[in-house]
N, C-alpha and C positions, 0 to 999 in steps of 0.2 A: 349298353345297346342290347348286349345279350339278354340281360336281365328283364328288359323292356318288351322282347321277343317272346321270352318264355310266358311272361304274363299273360300274354293275349293267347296263347294255345288253347287255354281251357274254354275258350268262347268259339275257336277256330275249327274245332272237331266235331261239331254237330253233324255237318253234312256227310252224306253217305258216302263210303269209301269205294272207290273205283279200282280196279285191278290196273297193274302198269306193268309192262315188259322190260323197260330201259329207264333207269334214272336221269330226270334232266339235270345234268351237271357238266362242269367243265365247259368247254367250245359249244358243246349241244344246247347249253342254257339260253344262248341267243335265239336258238332255232323256234323256242317255246314263246317267243314276244310277238304279240299280235298287232300291237300298235304303240305310237309316242304320243304323248301329249305336251306342248311347249306352253309355257306361260312366260311373258315377257311383260315387266312393268317398271314403272318409273315416271316422276314427273307428273303425276296424277293421272296417268294412263295406264290401261292394262291391254294386253292381247293374249289370246287364248287360240290354239287350234290343234286338232288332233289328226294323225296321219296313220293309216295302216301300214303296217310292217310285215315282210316276208323275207327272210334271209335269202333265201333262193334268189327270188327276184329283185330284191333291193341292195344286196351285199353286205358289206360290215354294217353293223349297228350305228357306230359312233361316226361314221362317214356319212350315212343316211341322216341322222340326226343334225349334224353340222348343215348339210345342205337344206334341210327343210328349216332349220332356225334362219338361215338367211332368207327364205322365201318370207317367213312370217314378218319378218323386220324391214323387207324390201322397201316397203312405202312409207314406212314410219317416219313421222315428222313430230318434233317436241312441239308442247304448247309455248306460246310466246312467253318468255321469261323464265322457262323451264330447260334452256338450251345447256344450262352447266349442272343440272340436278344429276343424281346418280340413278343408275339404271341397272336392274339385274334379270335374269333368267332362270328357270328350272325346267328341265326336262324329265318326265316320268316315262319308264319303261313299263308297257302293261301287257299281262299276259290273260289269256281267256280262260285260264283254269288249269291247264295242263293235267286233266284228269284228276282233279281235286287237290293236287301237289300244289305248293307254293301259295299259301293263302295270305300270306301277310308280309309286310316288309317294315322292319325296325319300329315296331309298336304302332305305326300308324292305322287308322281304321279305315284304310283303303286296300280291301283284299285283293285287287288286281294289281297293284303297283309294286313290282318286285326289284327295280333298280331305278335309281335317279342321278342325274347328271347336273351338276350345279356349276354356277360360273367359275371361270378360272381364280386362281390366287386365293384358294382356300375361302372361298365365298365372300371376297372382298366386292363391292360393287364396282363397277365400271363406269367411264364418264364417256360421253359422246364426242367425237373428234370433228372438227370443221375441214371440211374439204370441197374446195371449188364452190366455195359459198353456200354448201348444203351440210347440216348435221348428221352425221352417220354413227352406225355402231362400229366401233374398231376392227379391223379386217382380223387381227390376231384372235378376236373372240371366236370366230367360227372354226377356227382351228385347234380349237382347245376343249372340244367336247369330250367329256371323259365320265363314263358311267360308274356309280359306285354301289356296290353291294353292301348289304347289312353285314355286320361282324359275324353273322351265322345265317345261312340261308334255311328256311323252314319248311318241313313236310307234314302234313297230317296222315302219319302212316301209323297204323295200331302195333308198332314194333315194342318188343318187351326190353331188348338191349340191342346196343350198337357197337361193333367193334370195327375200327380203323387201324390197317397197318400201312404205313409210308415206307419208301424203300428208294436207294439210288442206285446207280449202276454199278457202285462199287461193293453192293451188299449189305450196306449200313440199313437197318430196319428199325422203325421206331413204332411200337405198338400202343393202342389204347383199347381198353374194353370197359365200358360204363360199369356194370354189375359187378365185375371182378376187380374194381378200383384200380386197373392197371393204366398208369400214364407215363410213358417213356419220356425222356428228354428229347426235343425235337418234334414230337407230334403236336400239332397245334389245338388238338381237342381239349375242352375245358371240362373236366369231369364234375363237378357240382352242376354247371348249367345244363349239360347234356342228360344228365341225370332226372334235373328236374322236369325238363321237357318230355323223358320217356315216361316219367309218373303221370303227365297230363296229356297222353296220347299222341305227342308229337316227336318228330326226329330233328335234330338241328346239326347240320354240316357246317364247320367252320369256313369262312370266307375263303380261305386259303387254297381249300381243297375243293369246295364248291364250283369256285371259278378257275381252278388249276392255275393259281396265281404264281408268279416265280418265287421258288424256294430251293432249300437243299435237295428236297426229295423229287424223285423224277414220276413217282408211280404211287397210286393210293388204291388200296382194296378197302370196300366199304361193305360190311357186313351187317345185314339186319336179320335178328333173330326174334322168335316168338317165344312165349313162356314155355310150351311144349317141346321146345328143340328144333321147330322147323327154321329154316335159313334161306338167304338169298345173298350172293356176293356180287358186287358192282365194281368195275373198273374205271378208273379216271387216269390219266397220264397227259403228257406233254404234247404228244404226237397224233394219238388216234385212240379209238375205241372209247370215247368218252361215255360214261353211263352203261356200258354194255355189261349185261348180266353173264357171269362167267361161271358160276357156281351156284346150285342151289340143292336143296331137299328134294326127297321124293316120299310123300307128296309136298309140293312147295308151300309157302305161306299161302293164306288165304288171299292176301293183298297183292301178291304175285302172279302174273300170267306169262309162263314161260315162252319165249319166242320160238317160232317154227324153227326147228333143226333144219340146215341146209343139207340139201339131199347130196349123197356122194356122186361124183362125176367121172367120166372117162376124159383124163388128160392128155393121154397121148397113145398112139398106137405105132408100133413098128414091125414091119414084116422082114422075116429072113428065112430065106427059102420057102420052106412049106409052113413056117410056124409064125403065129403074130402074137408080139409081146404086148400086153394091154396093163397101161397104168392106170389106176384109179385112185382118185384122191378124195379125202372126206375131212370136212372140218370138225365133225363130231363122229363118236362110234355108231354104226348103224348095221343093220342085216339086210342084206340085199341079193339078188339073184343076178349073176353074170351071164347074158344071153348072147345069141347071133341068129342071123339070118342071111340067105343067099341073096335076098331081094330086099329093098327098103319096104315094100308092101306086104312082103309075104310072112309066112308063119315064123314066130320067133321059138328057140330051143335052148334049153340049158347046155351049156359047154360040157361036153362028155366028162371032162376032167374034174368038173366042178358041179356034179348033180345038185348038192345041198345048198341052201342059202350060206352065203360068205359072211362070216363075223368080220366087217371092217372096222379098224381102229383109226383114230385120228392120224392124219397123214396120208402118204403115198403107199399103196401096195401094187405089187406087179405080178400080173397072172400071164398063162400061155394057152394058145389053141393050136393045135396042129391040125391042119386040114390043106388038101388038094385044091380046094376051090380057088380060083383066080381072084375072087373078091368076095368079102363078108361083110355085114354091117354088124355092130355090135351096141349093146345098150347094158345099163344098171338099172334094175328094177327095184325098188324097194320093198320088202317083204315085211307083212303080207298082202297090203292092199293098197300101196301107193303106186302111181303110175311111173312109168319109164321117166327118166329125167334127162338123158343123154343119148343120142344116135350118133354113130360116126361109120363113114365108110372104111 
């Protein structure tokens, strides 16, 4: 299956590359599915229908697909003489492009299909059951919709090298680096296949990592590099931050658009006699002004103790302002040209 994926890469990379800020991977992968197509056939009959899908609106993909499969076959009746024929179904999960990513599935010439659900019991067809004088699809079929991804999920990204580090909570790390020929035991990346993909303009991520499937590792860092040394690293794990960019070069690779940095904010204010203790939290390093005003709509001034912009590091920092004013308002203003992001009395 992997070899089939690579063979198609050479024809899948012709479209213009679009920039992206996060990698569709792990739990977030389902969020890029825009529709499902259900095909049901057997006994000389075929049923087919397509349903739009939105994870926020419709909930888990497999639950949604199971319900829609039930809708498709709800009025089904076999042709006379075909009551004991075997029947089967296939459900395709479709994406509308994901910014040019995920263009193919398992060598199929259907660039929008990225996952497929097959009948239960390893593709063995099922038979109708007779209930109250009516032939029906067995009830257990609807509870067994399971989507299968290809052995590797493919992306058309002009990266020159791929590095993947997987690790567990005990500190065990298994590394992979395509150009360097590093492939530690326990890392699911396949060196020859991934190198072949990189040489034809594509990046292949093994299914275990792309879908965050259960494995010994709990965290994977995926680094894409260009030949001139630019890079970006994405994170996928079992609990959160799937596909989030956590590090990148300056300047970043041409295919990557860094996400807007979260602005620092005032997390808490504590007044002790004539001194206010101000706690500022920042998710990324930033340069900012810490300012106060005696009225919410009045003029803002730098706190005398901090006349110059502050260099805020990731985490929480505490500052103090000594004043006899009974009340003051405070804000953090990004330097030099971003607007204030937080005001508190």
